[in-house]
C-alpha positions as CSV (number, residue, x, y, z in Angstrom):
1,M,0.0,0.0,0.0
2,T,1.2,3.5,-0.7
3,S,1.0,6.3,1.7
4,P,-2.4,8.0,2.0
5,I,-2.8,11.1,0.0
6,E,-3.0,14.4,1.8
7,A,-6.5,15.6,0.8
8,E,-9.2,14.7,3.3
9,T,-12.1,16.1,1.2
10,M,-13.0,16.0,-2.4
11,T,-15.4,17.4,-4.9
12,A,-18.4,15.1,-5.5
13,V,-21.9,15.4,-6.9
14,V,-24.7,15.2,-4.3
15,I,-28.5,15.3,-4.6
16,E,-29.7,18.4,-2.9
17,G,-32.7,17.5,-0.7
18,G,-32.0,13.8,-1.1
19,K,-34.0,13.4,-4.3
20,G,-35.4,15.4,-7.1
21,P,-35.0,16.5,-10.7
22,A,-31.7,16.9,-12.6
23,S,-31.4,20.4,-11.2
24,A,-31.0,18.9,-7.7
25,L,-27.5,17.7,-8.6
26,K,-24.8,19.9,-7.1
27,A,-21.1,19.7,-6.7
28,A,-20.0,19.8,-3.1
29,Q,-17.1,19.1,-0.8
30,I,-17.4,15.8,1.0
31,P,-15.0,13.5,2.9
32,R,-12.7,11.5,0.7
33,P,-13.5,7.8,1.0
34,Q,-11.0,5.6,2.9
35,P,-10.3,2.2,1.3
36,K,-11.0,-0.8,3.5
37,T,-9.0,-4.0,3.4
38,G,-9.1,-5.4,-0.2
39,Q,-10.2,-2.1,-1.7
40,V,-8.4,0.3,-4.0
41,L,-8.6,4.0,-4.0
42,I,-8.9,5.4,-7.5
43,R,-8.3,9.0,-8.7
44,V,-11.2,9.3,-11.1
45,K,-10.6,10.7,-14.5
46,A,-14.0,10.0,-16.0
47,A,-17.3,8.5,-14.9
48,G,-20.2,7.0,-16.8
49,V,-23.7,8.3,-16.5
50,N,-26.4,5.6,-16.5
51,R,-30.1,5.4,-16.3
52,P,-30.0,3.7,-12.8
53,D,-28.3,7.0,-11.6
54,I,-31.4,8.8,-12.7
55,I,-33.6,6.3,-10.9
56,Q,-31.5,6.8,-7.8
57,R,-31.7,10.6,-8.1
58,L,-35.5,10.2,-8.1
59,G,-35.4,8.3,-4.8
60,M,-36.3,4.9,-6.3
61,Y,-33.0,3.0,-6.4
62,P,-31.2,3.2,-3.0
63,P,-27.6,2.0,-3.0
64,P,-26.9,-1.5,-1.6
65,P,-25.7,-1.8,2.0
66,G,-22.1,-0.5,2.4
67,A,-22.1,1.5,-0.9
68,P,-21.7,5.3,-0.9
69,D,-24.9,7.4,-1.0
70,T,-23.6,9.3,-3.9
71,M,-24.2,8.2,-7.5
72,G,-21.9,6.7,-10.1
73,L,-21.6,3.1,-11.1
74,E,-18.5,3.1,-13.3
75,V,-15.2,5.0,-13.5
76,A,-11.9,5.1,-15.3
77,G,-8.8,6.4,-13.5
78,A,-5.5,5.8,-11.8
79,V,-5.0,3.8,-8.6
80,V,-3.8,5.9,-5.7
81,I,-3.8,3.2,-3.0
82,G,-3.4,-0.3,-4.2
83,A,-4.7,-3.7,-3.1
84,G,-4.8,-7.2,-4.7
85,R,-3.3,-7.1,-8.2
86,W,-3.2,-3.3,-8.3
87,K,-0.5,-0.9,-7.3
88,A,-0.4,2.9,-7.3
89,G,-0.3,4.3,-10.8
90,D,-2.1,1.5,-12.5
91,Q,-4.8,2.7,-14.9
92,V,-8.0,0.9,-14.4
93,V,-11.8,0.8,-15.1
94,A,-14.0,-0.2,-12.2
95,L,-17.5,-1.3,-11.5
96,L,-18.8,0.5,-8.4
97,G,-21.8,0.2,-6.0
98,G,-21.9,4.0,-6.1
99,G,-19.7,7.0,-5.6
100,G,-18.3,7.4,-9.1
101,Y,-19.4,11.1,-9.5
102,A,-16.4,12.3,-7.6
103,E,-12.7,13.0,-7.7
104,Y,-11.9,9.8,-5.8
105,A,-13.7,6.4,-5.6
106,V,-13.1,3.1,-3.8
107,C,-14.0,-0.3,-5.0
108,D,-13.3,-4.0,-4.3
109,A,-9.9,-4.6,-6.0
110,R,-11.5,-7.6,-7.8
111,H,-14.1,-5.3,-9.5
112,A,-11.4,-3.3,-11.3
113,L,-10.0,-4.3,-14.7
114,P,-7.0,-3.0,-16.6
115,M,-7.8,0.0,-18.8
116,P,-7.6,-1.1,-22.4
117,A,-4.5,0.5,-24.0
118,S,-6.4,1.5,-27.1
119,L,-8.9,3.7,-25.2
120,S,-8.9,7.1,-23.5
121,F,-10.1,7.5,-19.9
122,V,-13.4,9.0,-21.3
123,E,-14.0,6.0,-23.6
124,A,-13.0,3.5,-20.9
125,A,-15.3,5.0,-18.3
126,G,-18.2,3.9,-20.5
127,L,-17.3,0.2,-20.3
128,P,-18.0,-1.4,-16.9
129,E,-21.7,-0.9,-16.3
130,T,-22.8,-1.7,-19.9
131,V,-20.3,-4.5,-20.6
132,F,-20.9,-6.3,-17.3
133,T,-24.7,-6.0,-17.8
134,V,-24.7,-7.2,-21.4
135,Y,-22.3,-10.1,-20.7
136,A,-24.4,-11.3,-17.7
137,N,-27.7,-11.0,-19.4
138,V,-27.1,-11.8,-23.0
139,F,-24.4,-14.4,-22.7
140,E,-25.0,-15.9,-19.3
141,H,-28.8,-15.7,-18.7
142,G,-29.6,-15.5,-22.4
143,S,-27.0,-18.1,-23.4
144,L,-26.5,-16.4,-26.8
145,K,-24.2,-18.4,-29.1
146,A,-22.5,-17.9,-32.4
147,G,-25.0,-18.4,-35.3
148,E,-28.0,-17.4,-33.2
149,T,-30.0,-14.2,-33.5
150,L,-30.3,-11.4,-30.8
151,L,-33.1,-8.9,-30.8
152,V,-32.1,-5.9,-28.8
153,H,-34.3,-3.0,-27.9
154,G,-33.1,0.6,-27.4
155,A,-30.4,0.1,-29.9
156,T,-28.7,3.5,-29.5
157,S,-28.7,3.5,-25.7
158,G,-25.4,2.7,-23.9
159,I,-26.6,-0.8,-23.3
160,G,-28.0,-1.2,-26.9
161,V,-24.8,-0.1,-28.6
162,T,-22.7,-2.4,-26.4
163,A,-25.1,-5.4,-27.0
164,I,-24.9,-4.9,-30.8
165,Q,-21.1,-4.9,-30.8
166,M,-20.7,-7.8,-28.3
167,A,-23.2,-10.0,-30.1
168,K,-21.5,-9.4,-33.4
169,A,-18.1,-10.1,-31.9
170,A,-19.5,-13.4,-30.7
171,G,-20.7,-14.4,-34.2
172,A,-24.4,-13.7,-33.7
173,K,-26.9,-12.0,-36.0
174,V,-28.5,-8.8,-34.5
175,I,-31.9,-7.3,-35.1
176,A,-32.1,-3.9,-33.3
177,T,-35.1,-1.7,-32.6
178,A,-34.9,2.1,-32.1
179,R,-37.5,4.9,-32.0
180,G,-37.1,6.9,-35.2
181,A,-35.7,6.4,-38.7
182,D,-32.5,8.2,-37.9
183,K,-31.7,6.0,-34.8
184,A,-32.5,2.9,-36.8
185,K,-30.0,4.0,-39.4
186,T,-27.5,4.6,-36.6
187,A,-28.1,1.0,-35.4
188,L,-27.1,-0.3,-38.8
189,A,-23.9,1.8,-38.7
190,L,-23.1,0.3,-35.3
191,G,-23.2,-3.2,-36.8
192,A,-26.8,-4.4,-36.5
193,D,-27.8,-6.7,-39.4
194,V,-31.4,-5.5,-39.4
195,A,-32.8,-2.3,-37.8
196,V,-36.4,-1.6,-37.0
197,D,-38.0,1.8,-36.5
198,A,-40.3,0.8,-33.7
199,T,-42.5,3.9,-34.3
200,A,-43.3,2.8,-37.8
201,E,-42.9,-1.0,-38.0
202,D,-43.9,-4.0,-35.9
203,F,-40.6,-5.4,-34.7
204,A,-42.2,-8.9,-34.1
205,E,-43.3,-9.1,-37.7
206,V,-39.8,-8.1,-38.9
207,A,-38.2,-10.6,-36.7
208,K,-40.5,-13.4,-37.9
209,R,-39.6,-12.4,-41.6
210,E,-36.0,-12.8,-40.6
211,G,-36.6,-16.3,-39.3
212,G,-37.2,-15.4,-35.6
213,V,-34.8,-14.7,-32.8
214,D,-33.2,-16.8,-30.1
215,V,-32.6,-14.1,-27.4
216,V,-34.3,-10.8,-26.7
217,L,-32.6,-8.2,-24.5
218,D,-35.5,-6.0,-23.3
219,M,-35.3,-2.8,-21.3
220,V,-38.7,-1.6,-22.3
221,G,-41.2,-4.1,-20.8
222,G,-44.9,-3.2,-21.0
223,D,-46.6,-4.2,-24.3
224,Y,-43.2,-5.2,-25.8
225,F,-43.5,-8.5,-23.9
226,T,-46.2,-9.9,-26.1
227,K,-44.3,-9.0,-29.3
228,D,-41.1,-10.4,-27.8
229,L,-42.9,-13.7,-27.3
230,D,-44.1,-13.6,-30.8
231,A,-40.7,-12.9,-32.2
232,I,-38.7,-15.7,-30.5
233,R,-38.2,-19.1,-32.0
234,T,-39.0,-22.3,-30.1
235,G,-36.7,-22.4,-27.1
236,G,-36.1,-18.7,-27.2
237,R,-35.0,-16.6,-24.2
238,I,-36.3,-13.2,-23.2
239,V,-34.1,-11.3,-20.8
240,F,-35.3,-8.2,-19.0
241,I,-33.0,-5.6,-17.6
242,A,-35.5,-2.7,-17.1
243,A,-39.1,-1.9,-17.7
244,Q,-39.3,1.7,-18.9
245,A,-42.8,1.2,-20.4
246,G,-44.2,-0.8,-17.5
247,G,-43.2,-3.6,-15.1
248,E,-46.4,-5.6,-15.3
249,V,-47.4,-7.7,-18.3
250,A,-50.1,-10.3,-19.3
251,L,-48.3,-13.6,-18.9
252,Q,-49.5,-15.9,-21.7
253,I,-48.8,-19.2,-20.1
254,F,-49.9,-21.5,-23.0
255,R,-47.9,-19.4,-25.5
256,I,-44.8,-19.7,-23.2
257,M,-45.4,-23.5,-23.1
258,Q,-45.8,-23.7,-26.9
259,K,-42.6,-21.8,-27.5
260,R,-40.7,-23.5,-24.6
261,A,-39.7,-20.0,-23.8
262,V,-37.5,-18.9,-20.9
263,I,-38.4,-15.6,-19.3
264,T,-35.6,-14.2,-17.1
265,G,-33.8,-11.0,-16.1
266,S,-31.5,-9.5,-13.6
267,T,-30.0,-6.5,-11.9
268,L,-26.3,-5.9,-11.5
269,R,-25.8,-3.5,-8.6
270,P,-27.2,-5.6,-5.8
271,R,-25.1,-8.7,-6.7
272,D,-22.7,-9.6,-3.9
273,A,-19.0,-8.9,-4.1
274,D,-17.9,-12.4,-4.9
275,E,-20.4,-12.7,-7.8
276,K,-19.3,-9.4,-9.2
277,A,-15.7,-10.6,-8.9
278,R,-16.6,-13.7,-10.8
279,L,-18.3,-11.7,-13.5
280,A,-15.3,-9.3,-13.8
281,G,-13.1,-12.3,-14.4
282,E,-15.4,-13.5,-17.2
283,V,-15.6,-10.1,-18.8
284,E,-11.8,-9.8,-18.8
285,R,-11.4,-13.2,-20.3
286,V,-14.1,-12.9,-23.0
287,V,-14.7,-9.2,-23.7
288,W,-11.3,-7.6,-23.2
289,P,-9.8,-9.4,-26.2
290,W,-12.7,-8.1,-28.3
291,I,-11.8,-4.6,-27.3
292,A,-8.2,-5.2,-28.0
293,A,-9.2,-6.4,-31.5
294,G,-11.3,-3.4,-32.1
295,K,-14.6,-5.4,-32.3
296,V,-16.1,-3.6,-29.3
297,K,-15.5,0.1,-28.7
298,P,-17.4,2.5,-26.5
299,Q,-19.5,5.0,-28.3
300,V,-19.3,8.3,-26.5
301,D,-22.2,10.6,-27.3
302,R,-21.2,13.6,-25.2
303,T,-19.1,14.6,-22.2
304,F,-19.8,17.0,-19.4
305,P,-17.5,18.3,-16.6
306,L,-18.3,16.8,-13.2
307,E,-19.8,20.0,-12.0
308,E,-22.3,19.9,-14.8
309,A,-23.8,16.5,-13.8
310,A,-27.3,18.1,-13.8
311,A,-26.9,18.9,-17.5
312,A,-25.6,15.4,-18.2
313,H,-28.7,13.9,-16.5
314,A,-31.0,16.2,-18.5
315,H,-29.3,15.1,-21.7
316,L,-29.7,11.4,-20.9
317,E,-33.3,11.9,-19.9
318,S,-34.0,13.6,-23.2
319,G,-33.3,10.4,-25.1
320,A,-31.3,12.2,-27.7
321,H,-28.0,10.4,-27.0
322,V,-26.4,7.7,-29.0
323,G,-24.1,5.6,-26.8
324,K,-22.6,6.9,-23.5
325,V,-22.8,10.1,-21.6
326,I,-19.6,10.7,-19.6
327,L,-18.5,13.1,-16.8
328,T,-14.9,14.3,-17.0
329,V,-13.1,14.9,-13.7
330,G,-10.2,17.3,-13.2
């Protein structure tokens, strides 16, 4: 371990009043976190902004026990106090339980990965939350294999962009949905084989014309579920990671039986430390070589200084982004 740094406080983004609109986000001085045994202290260079941060800001997604109250689930930066495989000066990306919107962050040393040499801090900060989520849900829960077809909704979101690239890197066909013709064209440019403007076409009908799909990555929920079930082949898997259009659906039991469908889903943040460490190892083994080969690359839509986190949240909420929104620090 290196000697502790001198600063006892740091700039971080807090939610004024505990919850509220984007304008409630303010930069403030708070105590610098102290790493516990097995944790590293990271000098943050960039932090990803994700939809779960918005849900937390609204008071509906509290941090798990032991995690910081402040937001931020992924960062890129340099290790200041090392642990495990990491020493001071190492450049890393890290999956956090919270606290990434700050000058310093701590995390379990096992939840950090080496920053890919081909990427900048800004690009790398957009990796952990999306890559871990896609790997766990598409490849583990969804069991996507080479030669199969993935249907991914929200194609131009951070998750959507990552899912398209990772599925293509794995040898799968990708059908992507987006809202609007321009975003559908963008999905094709990102590597999707087929793109559907969900405001103008029935994605289930398109999927059936393409022979059906094996895995659906759904962050929409609501009335998409019935169409997902229609789109999958026999033995298909529907994986939910969010429910932006509604969390309750009509469960068509006989249709599920006929399709031999698997309906599943997961969250990432509440997983225990050992499970996240296992997942980190799998991501480094499988996905990091894809990044090194240029098959997977973060798409950064826009950056904002840490002090402008409110504007970053407003931009993400507008839905105008393609890829990741990133906060720059220092």
